[in-house]
N, C-alpha and C positions, 0 to 999 in steps of 0.2 A: 752681831757679827759671828759669834761662835756657832750659832745655829745655821747661819748662812754658809759658813765654811764646812760644817759637818755634813751638809746635804750633798756634797759632792761625793762621787764614787771613788773613794780613796784607794780601793783595790785596783781599779782601772788606772788611776793616776800613778800608782806605784809601778804598774806594768809599763806605762809610757816613759816614766823616768828611767827605769831599768833598760828599756829598749833604745831610747833616743837621747836621754839626758835632759829632757824638757817636757813640759805638759802645759797646755793652755786651759785655763779655767774661765769659762764664759760668764759674764754678768756678775762679777764679784761686787762691783760698786754700781750703784744707780747713777744715772746721768747727773742728778742734782748733787750727789756726793763728789763726783768728779769735778763739777763746776765749783763747788765750795773749796776744794783743795787748790784749784788753780787760782781762785780769787784771793787766797791767802799768800800767794807767791811773793807779793811785794811787802808783806808785813814782816820786816826784819827782826822783830822781837821774837819770832818763832825759831830763828836759826842761829846756829853757833858759828857758821863759816860759809862764805860764798867762794866758789871756784869759777874763774873765767877760763874756759878750757884752752883757748889759744895761748895763754901765758905759759902753760905747761906743755904745750904741744900734744894735748889730749884730744884735740878736735876743734870745733867751732860751736860755741854755745855756753851755757852757764848752768851750774847746779848749786844747790844750797843744802847743807846738812842741818837737820832739825836739832834743836836743843832739848834737853830734858826739862820739864815733862813733855813727852811727845803729844801731839794732837790725839784725841781719843780714837779716831779711826785708825791711825797709824799704829798706836799701841795695841789696839784690839786685833789688828791683822797679824802683828808679830806673835801675840800670845796664842791666837787661834790656829794659825797655820803650822807653827813650829812642831807641835806634838805629832802631827801627821807625817812630817818629814824626817823626824829623828830616827824612827825605825828603818827607813830607807837608807839614811846616811850610815847607820851602824852596820847594816848588812853590807853596804859597799866597803866599809873599812874591813869587815870580816873576810870577804872573799878576796880582797887585795892583800891580806896579811898585814894590815896596818893596826897597831895596837890601840889607837885612839877610839874612844867610845863617847857618845854624846848623851847628856842627861835627858830625862823624859819631858821636862818642862822648860819653857823659855826662861823662867825666873832662875832656874838652876844653871842654865847656860850663862846668863849674865853674872851670876855669882862666880862662875869659873873664870869669866873674862876679868872680873874685878880682882880676883886673886893673882892675875898676871898683869895687873896695872893697865888693863884695857877698860876704860870707863867712859869713853866719849861715844855718844850715840852715832850710829851710822845710817839710819834711814835718811833719804834725801829726795828732793824734788828737782827735776831737770827741765830746762826750757831750751828749745831749739827754734830759731827762726829760719828764714830762707837761707840756704847754703850751709846750715848747721849739720854737724856730723860728730860721731864719737869714734875714736880709734879703738882697735881691738885691745882688750885688757882683761884682767881678772881682779876682783875686789877681795883682797885678803886682809889687810889692815893690821895684822899682828900675829903673834905666835898661835893664838887660839882663833881658828876660823871654822865656821860651819860650811860644809861643802855645797850648800844649795842656797839660792836666794830667789827673790820674786820681784817682778816689775809690773806695775799696774798702769794701764794706758788711759789717759785722762782726756784725750781728744779722739775724734773720729777721722780715720785716714781718708775717707771719701769727701767729707765736707769741710774739715778744719785744716788739713794739710795734705800734701802729696809727697811721695818719696818717704824718707825716714824709716825704712824698714829695719826691723831688729835682725841683726846678723850674728850668727855663731859660726865659728870655724872649729872643726873637729880634726885633730892632728893625731892620726894613728901611726904607730911605729913602722918605719920602712914602707910608707905609703904616702901618696899625695893627700893633701888636706882636702876636706869636704866642707863646702859652705852650706849653711842652713839659713834660709831667709823667711822671716815671718812678719805678718802684718795683722796683729790682733785688733779688735774693735774697741771702741770706747767702753770702759768699764770692765774689760777683760783683764785677767792676770796671767802672767807667764811665769811659771816656776821652772828654774833651770839650774844646772850645775855651775858652781862658782869657778872651779878650775879643772876638774877631771871626773871621769866616771869609769866604772869597770865594764869591760867587754869580755865575753867568754870566747876563748880560742880553743884550738885542738889540745893545748897543753894547760888548760885552766884559764883563769881570768888574768887579764892584763889591763894596764892603765892607759886610758885615752885622754889626752889633754884637750881642753876646750877653752876658747876665748870668746868674748862677745863685744859687740859694738853697734853703732847705728849708721846706716847709709845716709847720704846727703838728702836733706829736706829740700825739695825743689820749689815748694810754695807753701804759704801759710805758717802756722806755728804749732809745735808739737810739745806737749808736756807729759811727763811720766813720773810716777812715784816709785822710788826704789826701796825695797824692804830687804835690808841685810840683817841677819839675825844676830851675829856677833857684834860686839862693840870694838872700838879702835883704841890703840895705845896713844 
């Protein structure tokens, strides 16, 4: 997995993150790996908590938080991707005048989370059926939060489901909100900002808030794997 992640052009990804707040990485997982993760969805020994979205008015669907130890692929993705994102995150903090800095390795980030009593794993797998959707939100979970996260698409939007687009809303100060609608393919990963990104204006950088969600699934079934790098309190 480390070699697979390292083969991407991270200079280009850094540019896309800086310009747009997101980047699509194609073919991170093979189809068989996607199918294996989906097949484990009903094995409740792997999960610490199940959330039925409509109970909390989060949308319509279900997701499950993994327990430690994480499945090998999930753990490897966390460990492999984080070191490429940490320098981007630190530059964002710098240009926005925020004192927070993130460590170079994911192990060190988890140590920081543990020091603030955040020790519950946050990676999750989500399932939506027909009519399912997810309201706009941000995944923060505690005092310590890494400003970027990743979602991996485990189904094909042409053959397995329709609708269910990934939606982001960018909220610039004193301007109308902008919608970004994406539909990555099976095995692709989307890296995106958890809650804000810097934008350069005439007087320097300013903060643009972003939220994300999922549009209504009109047919079929949609599964995704969410990789959040910080742990929860």
